[in-house]
N, C-alpha and C positions, 0 to 999 in steps of 0.2 A: 544627566553627561555627566560625561568621567569630567574630570577637570585635572591636568596638570600645572606644574609650574616651571617654566623654562628658563632659567637666570643668568648673569651675566652680571660681575661684581665686577668696577673696575675701580682704577686712580689714573687712566691714562688714555688718553688719545684714541680712539679707536672705530670712530665711524663706521669703517666698512666692516669689521666687524661685527657692530649693530645692526647691519646691515644685512652680513649674513646669516645671524643668530633668527633673523625674520623671518629669510626664508625656510631656515627649521622649523621654525612655527609655524609656520602657514602652510608645510608639507605635514607636519605630525598635523594638524586639525581635518586639513586634505583627506588627507590616508585614510587616518581610525575615526575621526569624527568625535571627535572629544576637542574640551575646549583649551586650550592654547595659554596660559597666563608671562607675557615673557615677562623676566624683571629685571628689571635693570637698576644695579643698587650701583651708583654715583658717589665717588669720594673726589670727585676729581676737582682743579682751582678750579675759580670762575672763567676764565676764557673757553676751558677745555670743557667743563660743561656743558659749555654756550654753545660748542659746535654740538654735543650729544645731543641734545635738544634739538636743534636743527635739525640734525641727520636722521634723528625720531620722528620728526614731525612732517620728514618728507616719504617714510615708508606708505607703503601703498596697500591702502584696508584686505584685511585678509577674513574673509568666513570664519571663524571659530577662532580667532585669536586677539586679547585682550592685551595692551602691551601697558605698562607700569613704571617711568622711569624717575624713581625717589631720587633726590640730592639726601644729605646727611642730615641736612632739617628734617624734613618730611620721615626718613629715617627714626630722626630722633624721638618726634613725636608722635609715631606708631609707640617707642620702644618705651617713651614713657607710659602712657595709655595700658599698655600690657603689663608693664611694672608694677605698674599701681593699682589697678586690678588684681591680681597674681597673688600683692598681700608677702609678698618674700623677706626675709628677712632685708635688712642695708641694703633697699634697695638704690641708691648712687650708687654703690661699690657695683649692684650688678647692668646697672647703665654704662658702669666704662668698661665692664671684658665685654661687654653685648657690642657695642661703639666706642672702643679706646682712638685716643687720641695717635699711637701710630699704628703702621702695618699689621693689621693681621691677617691670615689666609685663613684665621678656623671664624673669627667673631664674623667677615660679611656673611661666608656662607650658615653659620648662626641663622642670620638677622632675614635670610632668603629662608631658612624653615623658615621661622616663624610667621612671617608676613604669609607664606604658605599654604601653615594653618588656618591663618584668620579669611586666608582665598578659597578655604574651601579643597585644594590639591589631595590628591591622593600620592601624588610621589612629586620629590624635585628633582630634575635635570640641570649637571650644571657645565659652565661651559667658563673659560677663560679668552682674556681681551688678547692674550700675546699666541693665537693661534688661529687655525683655517684652515676649513674644510679641504679633506680629496675632492677629486671628478673620478667616475665611475672611467673604467677600461676606454680607452682611444677620445680620452678625453670629455668623454659625458658630463651630467648629469654632475653635480654635490651628491655626494654619501652622506649621508647625517647620518648618527649615531640613533635619535631620535626613534627610527624606525624598531631600530632590536631592540631600545628601550621599551616602548611600548605594545609591542606584540609582545611581550615576555616579564612585567613588573607585573606582583603582584595577583598572580596564575599558581595552582599549584605546578610543583615541578613536572611530576607525571603528564601533566597535560602539557607542557611545553617538550617535554624531550624529544615528539612529536615533529615538531617545528626548529631542532638546532640540528645544527649538520652532526653532531654528536653528541653520545652525553657519558664525562666522565663523574656523573656525582654516585655518590655513596648511598644503595638503594635506602636506606634506613631512615636517607634524606624527603624520600621521592614524594610524604607528605605535604612540609611543608612549603610554604608559599616564595618563591623567589624575588628576596629580596633586594640582589643591588645588580645592576646591567652597567658593563664597562668595557673601556676597552683603551687604547693607549696613544703612544703618539709615535709621528715620524720624525726625522729633522732633526732640528739643536739639541743637547743635552736637557732634561728640564733643568737638572741643578745645576749654572755656569760654572763647569769646573773644567771648558774642557785644554785652558788656556796651562793651564798646573801639567795637567797630563802631556801635554807637548812638549812644556819647561822641563820636567825633567817627570817621565814617568817611578822615578823610584818616591820620590817625593808624593807623588797623586797616587802611589798605594798607602805610604804611611794614614796618608790624610785622610782620605776615603776611607781606609778599615777602620777609621774611628766610628766611623753607623755602624760596623758589623760585627753581630752577639760574641762576647770572647768564647761562646763554647763552640763556636763553630767550628768544623774541623780547618784544617788548613788548604786541603783540599779543595773546596767548598769554601772557604772564606778568598780564596783569590779568585774564584770562579763572580760571587756575589762584586769583587770589586770591579772584576771587568764587567762588568751587567749593568751597575748601579745610573742610574739616570739616562743611558742610552735607549729608554720605552722599547719600540718596535725596530727600530732602526733606521731603515733609510728604503726599503724596499714599497715600494705603489700597489696600490691598490688594485689588485688585478679580479676580485671577485668575491662575496659573501665565505666566509668559514663562521662560526655559533658553536660555543663548547657549553652548556650544561653541568656544571659545575662549583666546587666550592673553594671560588677566586683566591686566587694567589695576591697578596697586596704588591709582590713585583710584577704584573702583570698589566695592570689596571691605573691610570691617571688619574687624578680629579678635574683636570680638565676635558674630561671624557666620561663621565659617570650620571648613572643614576639610580638613588635611593628609595624606598617608599615609607612611606608616613611612620610606618609600624616602625622602623629602624630611628630616622632623627626624631623621630614625637618622641620616644626613649631617652635618647643619649645628647650631646652637644656634641658639636669637635670643639677640642682646647682652644681657648680664646689666648693663644702666648702671641703676644705682639714680636715683633722683628725675629720670628721661626722660621727659615724655610720650612719644611714636611707639615709642619703642625696640624694638617689639616685633611692628612688619609687616616685621623683613628677609624673614623668608622670603618672604612675597609677591614678594616683589620677585627674590628668587634662580628663587623659579617662574619667573616672565614673563620676565627673562633669558632664561635657559638655554632659554628656550622648549618647555617643558616646560606640556602641554593642562591644560585649565581649567574650566573650566564656574561662568556667573555667573547667580545666578538673582534673583525678586524676592521672595524670604518674607523682606524687612526686618524686622530687628528694631526695637523702640522703646525710642530711648535718652531718659534722662532723668538731669538732675544730681540730688546727694544735700545735704541744710540742710548738712550738714559744710563742704561745701565752700563754701556762701556763708559761715562764720565769720571770725572774725577771723585765726585761725592759719587755719585751709583755706586760706584767699585767699594766704597769704602761704607757704605751703607748694606749694600750687599755683601759683603764678605763680615759685616758683624752678624747678620742672619744667619750666617753660613754659622759661625761660631756658634751661635745658638743652638742652632739643630742638632751640631755636636754635642754639644750637652745635652742637650733633650732624649737624645740616645740613654743616656744612662738612664731614667724615670721612665719611659716607654718599653724600652724592655725587660722591664724590669711589671710592666706591667703587664704586656704584651703575652711573657711566658705564662703570668697568673690565669689571662684568659685563657691562650692555651688550654693551661691545666687543666682548668673549668669545665672547659667544653660545651656538651649541648646543654649540661647543668647552668649555663648563662642565661640562659630562658626558662622561662616559671611553664606552670600546667601548660596555661594558651599557649607560648609559644614567645612570650614576648620576652625582649630582653630586661634581667634584673639588672634595671639602672644603681640599685643601690648595691650591690656586688661591685660593680664598676666602677664607684667615685669607692669605694674602699678600699680593689687596686691601687687607685689613683691616690686615694691618702696614704695609704700605708706606704708610696713609691717615694714622695719627697723627703721620708726619713732616712733615707739612703745618705752612708757617708759620701761628702762631696771631696774624698779624697781623687779615685779616682779621676773627678770630671779637671777636677786642680788637674791633674796629666795628663789631662785632651787638650788643654790650654799648653801646655809644656808642647805635649807633637807639634799643636796649628804654629807656635813660636817658631818654634828650630827650623820646622818646614819652609814657615814665607820668608826667611832668613836665609834661608838657603835658595832660595828662586833668585831674591834679589829684587833690585827697584823700585814698582810701586808693593810691591806684597812686605816690601821693607817695613814701608811707611803703614803697610795694613796691621803688622806686627806689634809694633809703635802703640798701634790706635787700643789692637786688643789689648796690647797690656798697662793699660791708662787707665781701663773699665778693667781690671781682671776677675775682682772681687765684686763688684755689680756685678757684670756676666755672671758669674756661680751665684750671688745671690738672689737674680731676676731667672734664669731653669729652675730653681728649687720654685723661690713662689710661685711661679706658671703653673706646680703642677698642683699647692695646695688652691691657688684658683678655680684651676678648672676641676676640684670637685667640689668647691663650693658653684659655680656653675648648673655640675649636674645635680645635686641639690635640689638646684632652686628651674631646674627645668621641667618640670612635670607642673608646676604650678604655673612655670608660663608661659606654654601650650598648652592647655587649658581655658587662663585666661584670654587666648586670644577668641577664642569661641563668643565673649562679648566685648568685641572688639566693635562697631559698624561703622558702615559706608568708606570702605576703602574705595576711595575713589582716583587715587592717581594716576 
């Protein structure tokens, strides 16, 4: 029986989301006859973790669904065994990259990838704790993205062409399997910058413009700034629309995505800590390598938690946002080289050449930091114009200026190291027995 992994990483209270994702798992197993491993990777503190365990304990049994709820102690135990069996150099450093002490959007998903490998799954389907599902027209049943994911993932694109609403795929790619299926989100912006736009649209344009590559023409630059982090807008779901295509990273979100193991089994996500957007890397890999994907409109509803609005939460978020701005220097360089390589990123068997990707990442870490210093200058000037708590954020970022510049560069070096180690790590999962959590 085909096994798939539906994963929910979390570090915040989300019992309602756990119940909703469990319903999606049951739907996938019932409709598609697959075995769905619902994998909840929990980094919450003890009281929240206890609440999640209680929520998991009350989930109704569902045929074909196996639930795994792992806290960080259990995750670390698994990782230690995999790392030891892999024989990789610097095992302690690799463990820190897989389970860092700080928040890492990529690392939590990398752990899901390895656990999915150990469980014998053919795909990973990721959701987020700060999101929920839309309902069908007239308030019907929830519309689960896993429907389109299980319909297309891993099948030859030419076989999927008759199952979608339309095809915009290059015919040269029709013989390749569908590597990614994804949708976007509706509701609040994926990155919490709406307040900046309300306070000063000109400052918003300056700040968000830091995410746009320098070689983008001005007319497109303004369009990208306007569209950034807005997902699919606010229009509700009214009916399915699916497109077989080379999926643009701008059209999907990591709360609503699924990859085949032929993708995540070759290349991990960047393990950077405190860096928003660091988990989108594989979407770029799939797109630039010209692997087929399916874009759908079962968009997930995004919302922001109250913690982000607190003083401490606000400052922590601004640090993550600043590191995202700094990371773009390196990621844009990598994306440009991957795009130039195109299908040459694939070997003769159609698999991603992980060593090429690692080389691009490693080379990017040698870029001059002058441009990133200028990025921090823009953030500093912009935040001081906004005033209020943004002045406090500017002060906090200024006090960490050199550290932030160093971290952004070091993150790329560590990512290259993890890509090098990824093959041995994924192979080692095959010898880890007795996953019963």
